[in-house]
C-alpha positions in Angstrom: 70.8 85.6 120.7 73.1 84.4 118.0 73.0 80.7 117.1 76.6 79.2 117.0 77.7 77.9 113.7 79.0 74.4 114.1 79.6 73.7 110.5 83.1 72.4 109.6 85.2 73.9 106.9 86.6 71.7 104.1 89.9 71.3 105.8 88.3 70.6 109.2 86.1 67.9 107.6 89.0 66.2 106.0 91.1 66.4 109.2 88.2 64.9 111.2 87.8 62.0 108.7 91.5 61.2 108.6 91.8 61.2 112.4 88.7 59.0 112.6 90.3 56.5 110.2 93.7 56.5 112.1 91.9 55.8 115.4 89.7 53.1 113.8 92.8 51.3 112.6 94.5 51.3 116.0 91.2 50.0 117.6 90.7 47.2 115.0 94.1 46.0 114.0 96.9 44.7 116.2 100.2 46.0 114.6 99.9 49.1 112.5 102.8 51.1 111.0 102.9 54.4 109.2 104.9 54.8 106.0 106.9 58.0 106.4 109.3 59.1 103.6 109.6 62.8 104.5 107.4 63.9 101.6 104.6 66.3 102.0 101.8 63.8 102.2 103.5 61.6 104.7 104.4 64.7 106.7 100.7 65.7 106.9 99.7 62.1 107.7 102.2 62.0 110.6 100.9 65.3 111.9 97.3 63.9 111.8 98.5 60.8 113.7 100.1 63.1 116.3 96.8 64.9 116.7 94.8 61.7 116.9 96.5 60.6 120.1 97.8 63.8 121.7 98.9 64.4 124.4 100.0 60.7 124.3 102.7 59.5 121.9 101.8 58.0 118.5 101.2 54.3 119.5 102.9 52.7 116.4 106.2 53.0 114.6 106.9 54.6 111.3 108.7 52.9 108.4 110.5 54.1 105.3 111.4 51.9 102.3 114.7 53.5 101.5 115.7 53.0 97.8 119.2 54.5 98.3 118.3 57.2 95.8 116.5 59.6 98.0 117.2 63.3 98.3 119.6 63.8 101.2 117.7 66.9 102.4 114.5 64.7 102.6 116.3 62.0 104.6 117.7 64.6 107.0 114.1 66.0 107.5 112.7 62.5 108.0 115.3 61.8 110.8 114.7 65.1 112.5 110.9 64.8 112.5 110.9 61.3 114.0 113.3 62.5 116.8 111.0 65.5 117.5 108.0 63.2 117.9 109.9 60.4 119.7 108.6 57.6 117.4 110.4 54.5 116.3 111.8 54.6 112.8 112.2 51.4 110.9 114.2 51.6 107.6 113.7 48.8 105.0 116.7 49.2 102.7 116.6 48.4 99.0 120.5 48.7 98.7 120.9 46.0 101.4 118.4 43.8 99.5 120.4 44.3 96.3 123.7 43.5 98.1 122.1 40.3 99.6 120.8 39.2 96.1 117.2 39.1 97.1 116.3 41.7 94.5 117.9 42.7 91.2 118.2 46.3 90.0 116.5 47.1 86.7 118.6 48.6 83.9 116.4 51.7 83.6 117.6 53.0 86.9 114.2 52.8 88.6 114.0 51.0 91.9 110.2 51.4 92.2 109.4 47.9 91.3 112.0 46.3 93.5 110.7 48.3 96.5 107.8 45.9 96.6 109.6 42.7 97.8 111.6 44.9 100.3 108.3 46.3 101.7 106.7 42.9 101.9 109.7 41.3 103.6 109.6 44.1 106.2 105.9 43.6 106.8 106.4 39.9 107.3 109.5 40.4 109.5 107.7 42.8 111.9 104.3 41.2 111.7 102.5 44.4 110.6 98.8 44.0 110.0 98.0 47.5 108.8 100.1 50.0 106.9 99.2 53.7 106.7 100.0 55.3 103.3 99.8 58.9 102.1 98.2 58.1 98.7 95.5 60.4 97.5 92.8 59.6 94.9 93.6 62.7 92.8 97.2 61.6 92.1 96.6 58.7 89.8 93.7 56.8 88.2 94.9 53.5 89.9 94.8 55.3 93.3 91.3 56.7 92.5 90.0 53.1 92.4 91.2 52.2 95.9 89.2 52.1 99.1 90.2 53.8 102.3 90.8 50.3 103.8 92.5 48.4 101.0 92.7 44.6 101.6 95.9 42.8 100.7 96.1 39.0 100.5 98.8 36.8 102.1 101.2 37.8 99.2 100.6 41.5 99.7 98.7 41.8 96.4 95.8 44.0 95.6 92.8 42.9 93.5 91.0 46.0 92.3 87.9 43.9 91.4 87.7 42.5 94.9 87.3 45.4 97.3 85.2 45.7 100.4 82.3 48.2 100.6 82.7 51.2 102.9 79.1 52.3 103.4 78.4 55.1 105.9 82.2 55.2 106.8 82.1 51.7 108.3 85.4 50.0 107.7 86.0 46.3 107.6 89.4 45.5 109.0 89.0 41.7 109.5 91.9 39.7 108.2 93.3 36.2 108.5 96.9 35.3 109.4 99.3 36.7 106.8 96.9 39.2 105.3 97.0 42.9 105.9 95.2 46.2 105.3 96.7 49.2 103.5 95.0 52.3 104.9 94.9 55.7 103.1 93.6 58.4 105.5 94.3 61.1 102.9 92.3 59.5 100.1 89.8 62.4 99.8 92.4 65.1 100.1 93.8 66.9 97.0 97.2 68.4 96.5 95.7 71.8 97.2 94.2 70.6 100.5 97.6 69.3 101.6 99.2 72.6 101.0 96.4 74.6 102.6 96.7 72.3 105.7 100.5 72.8 105.8 99.9 76.6 105.8 97.1 76.5 108.4 99.0 74.2 110.8 102.4 75.8 110.1 104.0 72.4 109.4 107.7 72.3 108.5 108.6 70.9 105.1 111.9 70.1 103.2 113.3 73.1 101.4 113.1 71.3 98.0 109.3 72.1 97.9 110.1 75.8 97.6 111.6 77.5 94.5 115.3 78.2 94.3 117.9 78.6 91.6 119.1 75.1 90.8 121.3 73.6 88.0 119.0 71.5 85.8 119.1 69.4 82.6 116.1 68.8 80.3 115.1 65.2 79.5 111.8 64.1 77.9 110.4 67.6 78.4 111.1 67.5 82.1 113.7 69.4 84.2 116.0 67.3 86.4 118.2 69.0 89.0 121.8 68.1 88.8 122.8 66.1 91.9 124.8 63.0 93.0 122.3 60.8 91.0 121.8 63.1 87.9 124.7 64.3 85.8 124.6 65.8 82.3 124.7 63.2 79.5 126.5 63.8 76.2 124.7 66.5 74.3 122.8 67.8 77.4 123.3 71.4 78.6 123.3 72.3 82.3 121.4 75.6 82.9 120.4 77.6 86.0 116.7 78.0 86.6 114.2 78.8 89.3 112.5 75.5 90.1 110.9 73.6 92.9 109.7 70.0 93.5 106.0 69.1 93.7 106.9 65.6 94.8 110.1 64.1 96.2 110.6 60.5 95.0 113.9 59.1 93.9 116.3 61.8 93.0 117.3 60.2 89.7 113.7 60.0 88.4 111.9 63.0 90.0 111.8 66.2 88.0 111.4 69.7 89.2 109.0 72.3 87.8 109.7 75.9 86.8 108.5 78.1 89.7 109.0 81.3 91.5 107.1 80.2 94.6 109.4 80.7 97.6 106.7 80.6 100.3 103.8 78.2 101.0 101.3 80.9 100.1 102.9 81.2 96.7 102.9 77.4 96.2 99.2 77.4 97.0 98.6 80.1 94.4 100.4 78.0 91.8 98.6 74.7 92.6 95.2 76.4 92.5 95.6 77.0 88.7 97.5 73.9 87.7 95.7 71.2 85.6 98.3 68.3 85.9 98.8 66.1 88.9 102.2 66.2 90.6 103.0 62.6 89.5 102.1 63.3 85.9 104.2 66.4 85.8 107.4 65.2 87.6 107.7 61.4 87.9 109.7 59.8 85.1 109.1 56.3 86.6 105.3 56.6 86.0 105.8 57.2 82.3 106.7 53.5 81.6 103.0 52.9 80.7 99.6 54.3 81.4 99.0 51.4 83.8 102.4 51.6 85.6 101.0 52.5 89.0 98.2 49.9 88.9 100.6 47.1 87.8 102.9 47.9 90.8 100.0 48.1 93.2 98.7 44.6 92.1 102.2 43.3 93.0 102.0 44.8 96.5 103.3 48.3 96.0 101.6 51.2 97.7 
């Protein structure tokens, strides 16, 4: 008689952990919301939330902090996916906040820092007590410090020196009025895990993640695709190259990478041999300083 093998694969273990965390949040906290931008990590997180409660609907809304500088293809994908799942989409708009005078745009073109007050205003307006985010520890050293349940004070701020222990996967979601918890179900995943899961589950993704011939300009050693937010400056040459995006942030500050990967399998083969994180390779807004991400997180950013 053959003994059944009940051991879980790497992806099955990660999936089970993430689903456990999502269910734990819904059991512990009153008003959760999932941040969904249409990027690959939030796509996987939304799929895990669907699995966690299937065949019922996802029991919380999704929210996107829209900077007004997003790739149109990604926004179209976002809207299509929430319609398919029948979940409520809340959009917190940075352009509206700029027009109302509640935030001021920075001269460097980045809207990352001014996303924070827009996010915090939306949290207060809707009374959210827990926010799911798709951050992974392999992306950035600031994110590597953070717990699965990340406590935020009444101002939405994070203190990296004051974090709650998570022994034996026990999570402390106790908060007082005005406080909240940021929850990162994908903390232990890597970029390679994300892509292998997308392949295994046959999850749809925006076409920007796959290589195609695109018009690009080179700035600070990075390739930026020409679009409504990026045009060639004086002295810059537009050239045609095969590129794809490893991450899809703001279109004016997110660079593409040279690639011939036109399928998910080919993307996985590329990622398996790369030695630079996707944020380090493509995000111009993270190059302000070595502590750019941690500084923003302390202020209330994801």
